[in-house]
C-alpha positions, 0 to 999 in steps of 0.5 A: 498312063492312057491319055485317051482314057484320061480325056474321057474321065475329064469329060465325065466330071460331074461334081467338079464340072465347073473346072471344065470352064477354066481355060487351063482345063479347056486347053489340056482337054483339047490337047488330049483329044487331038490326034493331029501332031501339028494341032497337038503341038499348038494346043500344048503350047496354049496349055503351057501358056495358060499356066503363066499366072500360076508360075507355070505350075499346073498343080498350083492351078489345079489346087486353087481351082479345086479348092475354090470350086462352088459345087453341090458337095461343098455347099451341102456340107457348108449348110449341114445338108445330107450329101447323097452317097452317089455325090460323095462317090463321084466327088472322091473319084474326081479328086483321085483323078485330079491327083493323077493329073498332078503326075503329068509331065511333057514326056508323058503327054508326048509319049508315042507321038513320034515328036523328038523336038523341044517341048516347053516345060511346066511345073507339076507337084504331086498333090493328094486332093482327097486329103486336101479336100477333106481338110477343107471340109473339116474346117469349112468355117475357116476356108470357105468355098467359091469366091470367098475362098479366093481372097480376104477382101472383096468389093461390089462391082456391077452388082457382083461381089469380086475379090479386091486386087492387090488388097491392103495387107496392113497388120495390127502390128504396124500401128503406133498408138490407139491401142485401146481403140483397136482392142475394142474392134479386135475383141468385137471381131473375135466375138464374131468368129466365136459365134458370140454376140458381135456389135455393128461398129462405128469408128468415128473421129478426126481424119487421118487417125487410122479408122479405115486402116484399123478395120482392114488390119483387123480383117487381115488378123482374123482371116485364118479364123474365117473372116472376110471383108466386103467393102461397100461405097455409100452409093452402093447401100442399095446392094446391101440386101443382095450382099446379105442374101449372098452370104447368109448361108455361108459358114464364114464370117463377114465384115460389111465395110462402109468407109467415110460414111455420111448422109444428107438429110434426104439421102435415099440410102439412109433407110437401107442402112437403118434397116440393117442396123436395126436387124431387119430380117431382109437386110441382115445376115446373122454371120455379118456385122457392119463396120463403118467409118465417119469423120462425123459422130452423128454421120448425118450432115445437118445445116443450121438452115435446116433447123427451121420447121419448114413443112414438117409437122414433127420436125424435131422428131425428124431431126432426132431420127437423122442424128440418132443413126449413129446410136444404132451402132452397138459399139462406137469407137472414137479416134481423136487427133494425137497430142504432141507427144503421141504424134512425135512418138509415131514420127520416131517409130516410123523414122526407125522403121525406115532407117532414117537417122536424124538427130531427134531434136531436129526431127521433132522440130521438122515434124512439128513444122510439117504438122503446123503447115498441114494444120493438124497432127495425125498419124497420116501427117506423120507418115507423109512427113517421113515419106518426105524425108526418104 
């Protein structure tokens, strides 16, 4: 393999030029260009070091980088825009180059160098990038591209959408009870993936009943169908129009998740959410739904002291607008506290999962005492109780 020619071809990347910004490719290219042995040894060590987060595998890095690259080729396919023959040809040649790179090993890289000492190893497995990329293009509505191909859950930080590190991998199978509530959310999300009319959803009810966990579990369940979750805090609702604009042309489907939602009477974020729920063109993307959780059925905090007319000529209309925000969600799913039977059923199942062997009657007495001490029964209380026995 001609390493000098390889460095030329890497330098000529056009469609996948974004890969040259990756430290792994920067280190490899610098190594290939160097003609000084001492410098080459140092650059090679740096190259192998950069592969640590990929288990020391160059092919693993390359596959991730290529599949996540947001370039003119894949974005044009995603938007059903005609791709020029030159871009297609360049892309295919570059994909062939990436396949060749997965055949590299230390022996090839140091051939003819005259160095016979120890050379650090790295993993590399042959990958047919033309086939891999063709598969992704054929099912781009499931795989996505760019940052949204990297993970299933995202958050907004400093005005940018970034993947959630160590995202919650909860599954729908891990729940006990609340089957009907979850079914409604699952069916609505399925409609989203199938391009049918999906509703914005408000999950409301008592604390600790699994509202937030349900949303995350549903997002995980439909990841392979192209669903991604973007979480916004209430104080980030001003970013809603940016987020909607960022995802509007994306072939994936998105859940905009707002956890523990509540508003004060004069909250500035109220109008932003209201516009999105009402389908304002500037605040809504056709491939997105809003899922919010709240311990309040009407979301807005209203005090008795605010029921005086004050200076509002149409005070009753103002109050009704505030209280009707929840009515703008097409689907409202209520999670109530479990009764004693369901609470103990949850305790029993959790105890079984954790291999806790205690006489059932004794377990029930202790579980009820724990709930009384907390002041309520809930799935969260059951989990806390079981953790206390471990």
